[in-house]
C-alpha positions in Angstrom: -7.2 67.3 -93.8 -8.4 67.5 -97.4 -6.0 68.6 -100.2 -7.3 69.8 -103.6 -4.9 68.5 -106.1 -5.3 68.9 -109.9 -3.8 66.1 -112.0 -1.0 67.0 -114.4 0.5 65.0 -117.3 3.9 64.9 -115.4 4.9 61.3 -114.7 7.5 60.2 -112.2 8.9 56.7 -112.8 10.0 54.6 -109.9 13.6 53.5 -109.9 14.3 49.8 -110.3 15.3 49.3 -106.6 12.6 51.5 -105.1 10.1 50.0 -102.7 7.2 52.2 -101.5 6.0 50.9 -98.1 3.1 51.9 -96.0 0.9 50.6 -93.3 -2.7 51.5 -92.5 -5.2 50.8 -89.8 -8.3 48.7 -90.7 -10.0 51.9 -91.9 -7.3 52.8 -94.4 -5.7 55.6 -92.4 -1.9 55.7 -92.8 0.1 54.7 -89.8 3.5 54.3 -91.4 5.1 55.7 -94.6 8.7 55.0 -95.7 10.9 57.7 -97.2 10.3 56.5 -100.8 6.5 56.9 -100.2 7.1 60.4 -98.9 9.4 61.2 -101.9 6.9 60.0 -104.5 3.7 61.3 -102.9 5.3 64.7 -102.2 3.5 64.9 -98.9 5.4 65.2 -95.6 5.3 62.4 -93.1 3.1 64.6 -90.9 0.6 65.1 -93.7 0.4 61.4 -94.4 0.2 59.9 -90.9 -3.5 59.6 -89.9 -4.8 60.5 -93.3 -6.8 58.1 -95.5 -4.5 56.3 -98.0 -6.8 57.5 -100.8 -5.1 60.9 -100.4 -2.9 59.7 -103.4 -5.7 58.3 -105.5 -5.5 59.4 -109.1 -8.9 60.2 -110.8 -7.9 57.8 -113.6 -8.3 54.9 -111.1 -11.8 53.2 -111.3 -13.7 52.8 -108.1 -14.1 49.1 -109.0 -10.4 48.4 -108.5 -10.6 49.6 -104.9 -13.8 47.6 -104.3 -12.0 44.5 -105.4 -9.0 45.4 -103.2 -11.2 45.9 -100.1 -13.3 42.9 -100.8 -10.2 40.7 -101.0 -8.7 42.2 -97.9 -11.9 41.7 -96.0 -11.5 38.0 -96.6 -8.0 38.2 -95.0 -6.3 37.5 -98.4 -3.5 39.4 -100.0 -4.0 41.2 -103.3 -1.7 42.4 -106.1 -2.7 45.3 -108.3 -1.4 47.9 -110.6 -2.2 51.4 -109.4 -1.8 54.9 -110.7 -1.2 57.3 -107.8 -1.2 61.1 -107.8 1.3 63.2 -105.8 0.6 66.4 -104.0 1.8 68.4 -107.0 -0.5 66.6 -109.4 2.2 64.4 -111.0 1.5 60.7 -111.2 3.4 57.5 -110.7 2.4 53.8 -111.4 3.1 51.1 -109.0 2.8 47.3 -108.8 1.3 46.9 -105.3 1.1 43.9 -102.9 -1.3 44.6 -100.0 -1.6 42.1 -97.1 -3.5 42.1 -93.8 -1.4 42.5 -90.7 -2.3 40.9 -87.4 -2.1 41.8 -83.8 -1.0 39.4 -81.0 -4.5 37.9 -80.8 -4.5 37.0 -84.4 -7.0 39.7 -85.4 -6.4 42.0 -88.4 -5.2 45.3 -87.1 -4.3 46.9 -90.4 -2.8 46.5 -93.9 0.8 46.5 -95.1 1.5 47.6 -98.7 4.7 47.2 -100.7 4.8 48.8 -104.1 7.5 48.5 -106.7 8.2 49.7 -110.2 5.8 48.0 -112.7 6.7 46.8 -116.2 5.7 49.4 -118.8 3.8 46.6 -120.8 1.7 45.9 -117.7 1.0 49.6 -117.2 -0.2 49.8 -120.8 -2.6 46.9 -120.3 -4.0 48.3 -117.1 -4.3 51.8 -118.4 -6.5 50.5 -121.2 -8.5 48.3 -118.8 -9.0 51.1 -116.3 -10.1 53.5 -119.0 -12.8 51.0 -120.0 -13.8 50.5 -116.4 -14.1 54.2 -115.9 -16.4 54.4 -118.9 -18.5 51.7 -117.5 -18.7 53.5 -114.2 -19.7 56.7 -115.9 -22.4 55.0 -118.0 -23.8 53.1 -115.0 -24.0 56.2 -112.8 -22.8 56.6 -109.2 -25.2 54.1 -107.7 -24.2 51.2 -109.9 -20.6 52.4 -110.9 -18.6 49.8 -108.9 -20.8 46.9 -109.9 -20.6 47.8 -113.6 -16.8 48.1 -113.6 -16.4 44.9 -111.5 -18.7 43.1 -114.1 -16.4 44.3 -116.9 -13.4 42.8 -115.1 -15.3 39.6 -114.2 -16.4 39.1 -117.8 -12.8 39.7 -119.1 -11.4 37.1 -116.6 -14.1 34.6 -117.6 -13.3 35.1 -121.3 -9.6 34.5 -120.6 -10.4 31.6 -118.2 -8.2 33.0 -115.4 -8.6 34.3 -111.9 -7.9 37.9 -111.1 -4.6 37.0 -109.4 -3.5 34.8 -112.4 -4.3 37.7 -114.8 -2.4 40.3 -112.7 0.6 38.1 -112.2 0.7 37.2 -115.9 0.9 40.6 -117.4 
């Protein structure tokens, strides 16, 4: 199912004790969504289950962020990220996400588990500026080279700061 959602400038801010939880299969299709995820996404559980997790992707999110996420998960490592999501009504909400592989009884990755909580506003401000610059790089590079261009921007920034991606994200 594909939903056509137009972004609005309406922000919904997570409560301090909220935790948005979801689980996906290895292809990114939602297999579990908690009630807070349903509340913030404004999709029903039936609409979410079996749908690609990118159903809530906001157009302000650079493709490079998701390339970094999938590259990290493909190495069976967890990743932290700040993400701007879009609800079914076009409103948006920022999250601080932790995504980890989940394993079956044979020790093989069978999906991904994601827990999101309310981010600090100062972190959102930093990421919003970074993501805007990444989107500009993606647009300039064109569709074929977009992800590489925005990843290069991040890689160069991290090298300049002398930190890893994880050190940067956890320090802001």
